N, C-alpha and C positions, 0 to 999 in steps of 0.2 A: 843724381839721381843713388847711378849703380854703386854708386861706391859707399852714400846713404845705409841703404840696402843692407850690405854686405856688414859694414862695423853695426849696425842693426842684429842682422840672423846672429852673428857673431858675437857678440855683449850676450844676448839674450840661451848661446845654444852654449856659452861658459856660462850662467847660470844657473841655466836645468843641471850640468856639472857640477856643479856645485850643491845644491840640492840633493841631488843623486846620493854624493858619495858623504855629504853630515846623514843622509836619512839612512844612510851603512851604517857611520857610528852610532848614531843613535839607539836603533832596531837591535843593536849585539845585547842578550840579554845572556847572564848567567847565573845560579845557584849559590851563595856563597855553603862557608859548614851548617850555618847555624837554619839557610834553607831562607832566608831573605836574598832577596830576586833585590839583584843591579842591574844595568844599560847603561851605556854609551862610553865614556873615557876610559870608567871606575868599573865596567863587565869587561872588559877587555886589558887592564893592569893584571886584573885578578887571572884574569885567563894566562898568559904568558908568564907570570908568576906559579901555574900551577901545571904548564908545560915545560917549566925549565926543573919541576921537582921530579919530575921522568923525561927529562932528555938524558940517552948518554945509552953508551951499548945495551943490543937483551942480552944479558948472560940467563943459566941457568939459574944462578942463584933471587935473581931479582923477579923470577916468572916467580916459583917456591913463592918466594916472599908474599906478593900478592894474589895468589894463592890461599892463602894459608891466613890471610888479611881477609879475606874474601870470605871466606868460610866460615871464617871468624864472626865477619858482621850475621853472614847467613841463619847461621845456631843460634845465635839473640834474639831470645823473646820478643823482646820491643822493638825488633830492627824487621820484619813478617806483619804486614799486617794481614787482617783477617780476616775473612771472604763473608759479611755478613747477609748475602743474597741468598747462601743454603738457607734448607729446613730439614732442623732436626732430628 
């Protein structure tokens, strides 16, 4: 009796662990450059590629380039949302 119960309990625990790991992968969400939402293994792959493009030593040149790119995006009127809740 104890042996069957132990085997059943271990089987149920392994099944639950498998389900939890699957949910972690399935619920991983990333937005691509077009704003399309990806999830699952495709999102994990895209996230790894993005991290690899930013990998390496942090230098003054990288910081200056990132700040310049951010400021260029911020100063582009198409990238700034307009607040429509204010009354003029």
